[in-house]
C-alpha positions in Angstrom: -17.2 -86.4 129.5 -14.6 -83.8 129.3 -13.0 -85.3 126.2 -16.4 -85.5 124.5 -17.1 -81.8 125.1 -13.6 -81.0 123.7 -14.4 -83.1 120.6 -17.9 -81.5 120.3 -16.3 -78.0 120.6 -13.8 -78.9 117.8 -16.6 -80.0 115.5 -18.7 -76.9 116.2 -15.7 -74.5 115.5 -14.6 -76.3 112.3 -17.9 -77.4 110.9 -18.4 -74.2 108.8 -15.3 -75.1 106.8 -16.5 -78.4 105.5 -20.3 -78.2 105.2 -22.1 -76.2 102.6 -24.4 -73.4 103.7 -28.0 -74.4 104.1 -30.4 -71.7 102.8 -33.8 -71.0 104.4 -36.1 -73.8 103.5 -37.9 -72.1 100.6 -36.7 -73.5 97.3 -37.2 -72.2 93.7 -39.8 -73.7 91.4 -39.2 -74.0 87.6 -39.6 -70.7 85.9 -42.3 -69.9 83.3 -41.1 -70.0 79.7 -42.5 -66.5 79.4 -42.5 -64.0 82.3 -45.9 -63.8 84.0 -46.7 -61.2 86.7 -48.7 -63.3 89.2 -51.9 -61.7 90.6 -52.8 -64.5 93.0 -52.4 -68.2 93.6 -54.6 -70.7 95.5 -54.0 -74.4 96.2 -56.5 -77.1 96.9 -53.8 -79.5 98.2 -50.1 -80.2 97.9 -50.5 -80.9 94.2 -53.4 -79.0 92.6 -53.5 -75.2 92.4 -54.7 -72.3 90.3 -52.6 -69.2 89.4 -54.0 -66.0 87.8 -51.7 -63.5 86.2 -51.6 -60.0 84.6 -48.6 -58.7 82.8 -48.8 -55.2 81.5 -50.2 -54.3 79.1 -52.4 -57.2 77.9 -51.0 -60.6 79.0 -53.7 -62.1 81.2 -55.0 -65.5 82.1 -55.0 -68.6 84.3 -52.7 -71.6 84.9 -53.4 -74.9 86.6 -50.9 -77.3 88.2 -51.3 -80.9 89.4 -47.8 -81.4 90.7 -47.3 -78.7 93.3 -46.2 -75.9 90.9 -43.4 -77.8 89.1 -45.4 -77.5 85.9 -48.2 -75.2 85.0 -50.8 -75.7 82.2 -52.4 -72.7 80.5 -56.1 -72.8 81.2 -57.2 -69.4 79.8 -55.5 -66.4 78.2 -58.4 -64.2 77.4 -59.7 -63.1 80.8 -58.3 -60.5 83.2 -59.1 -62.0 86.6 -59.5 -59.5 89.5 -60.2 -61.8 92.5 -60.1 -65.5 93.3 -61.5 -67.6 96.2 -61.2 -71.2 97.1 -64.7 -72.1 98.4 -64.1 -75.6 99.6 -61.9 -78.7 98.9 -63.2 -78.9 95.2 -64.8 -75.5 94.3 -63.2 -72.2 93.4 -64.8 -69.0 92.1 -63.2 -66.0 90.2 -64.4 -62.7 88.9 -62.9 -61.1 85.8 -63.4 -59.5 82.4 -62.7 -61.0 79.0 -60.3 -59.1 76.8 -62.4 -59.9 73.8 -65.8 -58.1 74.1 -65.0 -56.7 77.6 -67.7 -58.9 79.3 -67.6 -59.3 83.1 -68.3 -62.8 84.5 -68.1 -65.1 87.4 -66.2 -68.2 86.6 -66.5 -71.4 88.7 -65.0 -74.9 89.0 -66.3 -77.8 91.1 -63.6 -80.3 90.2 -60.4 -78.4 91.2 -60.0 -76.5 88.0 -60.4 -79.5 85.6 -63.6 -77.9 84.1 -65.1 -74.4 84.4 -68.5 -72.8 83.8 -69.4 -69.1 83.6 -72.4 -67.2 85.2 -73.6 -63.6 85.5 -72.2 -62.5 82.1 -72.6 -58.7 82.0 -71.2 -56.0 79.8 -72.4 -53.0 81.8 -71.6 -54.2 85.3 -68.0 -54.3 86.5 -66.9 -56.9 89.2 -63.9 -56.3 91.4 -64.1 -58.7 94.3 -66.0 -61.7 95.7 -66.5 -63.4 99.0 -68.5 -66.7 99.4 -69.4 -68.6 102.5 -70.3 -71.7 100.6 -71.0 -72.7 97.0 -74.4 -70.9 97.0 -74.2 -67.8 99.2 -71.8 -65.0 98.5 -71.3 -61.3 97.7 -69.8 -59.5 94.7 -68.3 -56.0 94.8 -68.0 -53.7 91.9 -70.0 -51.0 89.9 -73.4 -51.3 88.2 -74.6 -50.3 84.8 -74.9 -46.7 86.0 -71.3 -46.8 87.1 -72.4 -46.5 90.7 -70.5 -48.5 93.3 -72.5 -51.4 94.6 -72.5 -54.8 96.2 -74.6 -57.7 95.0 -75.7 -60.8 96.9 -76.3 -64.3 95.4 -77.9 -67.4 97.0 -77.5 -69.6 93.9 -73.7 -69.6 93.3 -73.7 -66.4 91.3 -76.3 -67.4 88.7 -78.4 -64.4 89.7 -77.2 -61.3 91.5 -79.3 -59.0 93.7 -78.0 -55.5 94.4 -78.0 -54.8 98.2 -76.3 -51.4 98.4 -74.9 -48.5 96.4 -73.0 -47.0 99.3 -69.8 -48.8 98.4 -68.6 -51.3 95.9 -65.3 -51.3 94.0 -62.6 -53.0 96.0 -61.9 -56.0 98.2 -64.7 -57.7 100.1 -64.5 -60.3 102.9 -67.1 -62.2 104.9 -66.7 -64.7 107.8 -68.0 -68.1 106.9 -70.0 -68.5 110.1 -72.9 -66.4 111.6 -72.6 -64.1 114.6 -75.9 -63.5 116.4 -77.7 -65.1 113.4 -76.1 -63.0 110.7 -73.0 -63.0 108.6 -70.4 -60.3 109.2 -68.4 -58.7 106.4 -66.0 -55.9 105.5 -65.3 -54.0 102.4 -62.5 -51.6 101.5 -63.4 -49.2 98.7 -60.4 -48.3 96.6 -62.4 -46.4 93.9 -61.0 -43.1 95.1 -62.6 -42.5 98.6 -60.5 -45.2 100.3 -63.2 -45.9 102.9 -63.7 -49.0 105.0 -67.1 -50.4 105.5 -68.7 -53.1 107.6 -72.0 -55.1 107.7 -73.4 -57.1 110.7 -76.6 -58.2 109.0 -75.4 -60.3 106.1 -74.8 -57.4 103.7 -78.2 -55.8 103.8 -76.8 -52.6 105.5 -73.3 -51.2 105.5 -71.8 -48.6 107.8 -68.4 -46.8 107.6 -65.8 -47.7 110.2 -62.2 -46.5 110.9 -59.6 -47.5 108.5 -55.9 -47.8 109.3 -54.1 -44.4 108.9 -51.6 -45.5 106.2 -52.1 -43.9 102.8 -51.7 -47.0 100.6 -53.6 -49.9 102.1 -53.2 -53.2 100.3 -55.0 -56.3 101.7 -57.1 -57.2 104.7 -58.4 -60.4 106.3 -60.2 -61.4 109.5 -59.9 -64.6 111.5 -63.0 -63.9 113.6 -65.5 -61.1 114.2 -62.9 -59.2 116.3 -59.4 -59.9 115.1 -58.1 -59.0 111.7 -55.0 -57.6 109.8 -54.6 -54.9 107.1 -51.4 -54.5 105.1 -50.0 -51.4 103.5 -47.3 -50.6 101.0 -46.3 -47.2 99.9 -45.2 -48.5 96.4 -41.6 -47.9 97.2 -39.5 -49.1 100.1 -41.9 -48.8 103.0 -44.9 -50.6 104.3 -46.2 -52.6 107.3 -49.2 -54.2 108.8 -52.0 -53.1 111.2 -54.1 -55.3 113.6 -57.5 -54.8 115.1 -59.0 -56.7 118.0 -62.5 -55.1 117.9 -63.7 -55.8 114.5 -62.1 -52.8 112.7 -63.2 -50.0 115.1 -59.5 -49.4 116.0 -56.2 -50.4 114.5 -52.7 -50.7 116.0 -49.5 -50.6 113.9 -47.5 -53.8 114.3 -43.8 -53.1 114.3 -41.7 -54.7 111.5 -38.1 -53.7 112.1 -36.2 -52.8 109.0 -32.4 -53.0 108.7 -29.5 -54.5 106.8 -31.1 -53.8 103.5 -34.5 -55.1 104.5 -37.5 -53.2 103.2 -40.6 -53.7 105.3 -43.2 -53.6 102.5 -46.3 -55.8 102.8 -48.5 -57.1 100.1 -50.7 -60.1 101.1 -51.0 -62.3 104.1 -52.0 -65.9 104.7 -53.5 -66.6 108.2 -52.8 -70.1 109.5 -54.2 -69.5 113.0 -54.3 -66.8 115.7 -50.5 -67.0 116.1 -49.0 -68.0 112.8 -49.3 -65.7 109.8 -47.2 -65.5 106.6 -46.8 -62.4 104.5 -45.4 -61.3 101.2 -44.1 -58.1 99.7 -40.9 -57.5 101.6 -37.4 -57.6 100.0 -33.8 -57.3 100.8 -31.3 -55.2 98.9 -27.8 -56.5 98.1 -24.9 -54.9 96.3 -25.0 -54.2 92.6 -28.7 -53.2 92.9 -29.9 -56.8 93.5 -33.2 -57.1 95.4 -34.5 -60.5 96.6 -38.0 -61.2 97.9 -38.5 -62.1 101.6 -41.3 -64.0 103.3 -42.7 -62.4 106.5 -43.8 -64.6 109.4 -45.1 -64.2 112.9 -45.7 -67.0 115.5 -47.4 -64.8 118.1 -50.1 -63.0 116.2 -47.9 -60.2 115.1 -46.3 -59.1 118.3 -43.0 -59.9 116.6 -42.7 -60.1 112.8 -39.6 -61.6 111.3 -38.6 -62.7 107.8 -37.4 -65.8 106.0 -34.9 -65.4 103.2 -35.3 -67.8 100.3 -32.3 -69.0 98.3 -30.5 -65.9 97.1 -29.0 -67.8 94.2 -32.5 -67.6 92.7 -33.1 -64.0 91.6 -36.7 -63.0 92.2 -38.0 -59.6 93.4 -40.7 -59.0 96.1 -43.3 -61.8 96.1 -47.0 -60.7 95.8 -49.1 -63.9 95.9 -48.8 -66.3 98.8 -50.8 -69.4 99.9 -50.5 -72.2 102.4 -52.6 -75.4 102.7 -51.4 -75.9 106.3 -48.7 -74.5 108.6 -45.9 -76.2 106.7 -46.8 -76.3 103.0 -46.9 -73.1 101.0 -46.1 -71.2 97.9 -45.2 -67.6 97.0 -45.1 -66.1 93.5 -44.2 -62.9 91.7 -42.9 -63.6 88.2 -41.7 -67.0 89.4 -42.3 -69.1 92.4 -40.9 -70.6 95.6 -42.2 -73.5 97.7 -41.7 -74.8 101.2 -42.8 -78.0 102.9 -41.6 -77.3 106.4 -42.9 -73.8 107.2 -39.9 -72.0 105.6 -37.4 -72.6 108.4 -36.1 -70.1 111.0 -37.4 -66.6 111.4 -35.0 -63.6 111.4 -36.2 -60.6 113.4 -34.4 -57.6 111.8 -31.9 -55.7 113.9 -33.2 -53.6 116.7 -30.2 -51.2 117.0 -28.3 -50.6 113.7 -25.0 -49.0 113.1 -24.8 -47.7 116.7 -21.3 -48.4 118.1 -22.2 -46.3 121.2 -24.8 -48.9 122.2 -23.2 -52.2 121.2 -19.7 -52.5 122.7 -18.8 -56.2 122.4 -19.9 -59.5 120.9 -22.6 -61.1 123.0 -24.4 -64.3 122.4 -27.3 -64.5 124.9 -28.9 -67.6 126.3 -32.0 -68.6 124.3 -35.3 -67.9 125.9 -37.3 -69.8 126.9 -35.0 -72.6 127.8 -36.1 -75.4 127.9 -38.4 -74.7 125.0 -41.3 -76.3 123.1 -41.1 -75.8 120.2 -40.1 -72.2 119.6 -37.4 -70.1 121.3 -35.6 -66.8 120.7 -31.9 -66.3 120.3 -30.4 -62.8 120.7 -26.9 -61.7 119.9 -25.0 -58.4 119.5 -22.5 -57.4 116.8 -20.3 -54.4 117.9 -18.7 -51.8 115.7 -15.3 -53.4 115.0 -13.1 -52.1 112.2 -11.2 -55.4 111.9 -14.5 -57.3 111.6 -16.6 -54.8 109.7 -18.2 -56.3 106.6 -17.3 -59.9 107.6 -19.8 -62.8 107.4 -21.7 -63.7 110.6 -23.0 -67.2 110.9 -25.5 -68.6 113.5 -26.0 -72.3 113.3 -27.7 -75.0 115.3 -26.1 -78.5 116.0 -27.4 -81.6 117.6 -25.5 -83.4 120.4 -23.4 -85.4 117.9 -22.1 -82.2 116.2 -24.3 -82.6 113.1 -25.5 -79.3 111.7 -29.3 -79.0 112.0 -29.9 -75.5 110.7 -27.9 -72.6 109.3 -30.0 -69.7 110.6 -27.8 -66.8 109.4 -24.8 -66.7 107.1 -24.4 -63.1 105.8 -22.8 -59.8 106.4 -24.4 -57.9 109.3 -24.2 -54.3 110.4 -23.4 -53.5 114.0 -26.5 -53.9 116.2 -28.7 -56.2 118.3 -30.3 -59.1 116.6 -33.0 -61.6 117.6 -34.1 -64.7 115.7 -36.9 -67.2 116.4 -35.9 -70.8 116.1 -38.6 -73.4 115.5 -37.8 -76.9 116.7 -41.2 -78.4 115.9 -39.5 -80.9 113.4 -36.9 -82.0 115.9 -36.9 -84.6 118.6 -36.6 -83.7 122.3 -33.0 -83.4 123.4 -29.9 -81.2 123.8 -28.9 -78.9 121.0 -26.1 -76.3 120.6 -26.2 -72.9 118.8 -23.0 -71.3 117.6 -22.2 -67.7 116.6 -19.1 -67.2 114.5 -17.5 -64.1 113.0 -14.0 -63.2 111.9 -13.0 -62.6 115.5 -15.1 -64.8 117.8 -16.8 -68.2 117.9 -19.2 -68.8 120.9 -21.5 -71.7 121.6 -24.4 -72.2 124.0 -26.6 -75.1 124.9 -30.4 -75.2 124.6 -32.9 -78.0 125.5 -35.9 -78.9 123.5 -38.4 -80.6 125.7 -41.7 -81.8 124.1 
């Protein structure tokens, strides 16, 4: 047994020299022949999806893919789409305005984007958002022919619209797909200048104003039930974050997203998988020579901790805006070009807690993972001190199985002095003993962890 441990130790220490670095499990998709600024993207399954784009000043339209985003076919280049919603496994609705004639419309497909029809054509009305609970019943936000903010309701798939309120209108609208106390609950954020947040508890017939998060530049919101929801914000520069409510939007708490090491904690959109797992877009990391690379935010505990996943940095793409998942593993993110994952994106890096503070961090420390044993998620914390002989060196954190085979390269980059914590997800691994190794210029330390399913 002693000889085996010595052999394993040798493998772990020397493995970095003869195995290539494994990036986070987001890989680049083929680029568009002409640059397109993606507005949103929605997938029906692992193959079929719809992407809408707007590139200033006048390049607008829609693409469709049937092979998971490896190829996109132009479906329309004359409509500026404002909002898109997947209704069910076959139907999708959009609102937008044609460039020719400036006519608003609701566009629908019932065969995953193979064919489309158009309803509620209107020149005087202006549609900005939509939220449907099924193919028939939904709400449209916007402004009417008098340029008054309003919300319309439809019970026949948008063929006819009935105005239900003029209190609010232009902006995003969202309804839960099930009834609470016999009525549908919905929310609306008005971004027409007043930046007010509204709510209805009687299927959109009446709306009342509720508290909005205090950030100035709110971006995107979504609820998972009548109580719990999230609201992102982005200041248009380097800052941003996300708020959470647990009482239907009456109060909001700021969820901490720790910046550091060039990470900018801006948020654009989110994709809720369940109460615990949420993905987000909008963040990025700055590298030397003014290079910014987009990050993917992720939480596995409802936002108590937010970390990031770093896609392949050999692929130059800025902050991602559009993001969609069809399950907890398979997802896409787009800005001008796209990335794709089929395993949930890999490990989550929680940005440094103490940065550039040599008075706090005195020595290299690799802590025991917690919990241990774990199933399937555990946290690994380590500390990098201020050390002139090691400053600017590459830090690597890798996971190996009991045979010494590298399972995952969680971190391989230059890190500032500070305390770091990462979340390791072993859901794709078999039960057993694993080892994680921290290596810098000056030290290499290994600890054992046990995955018990």
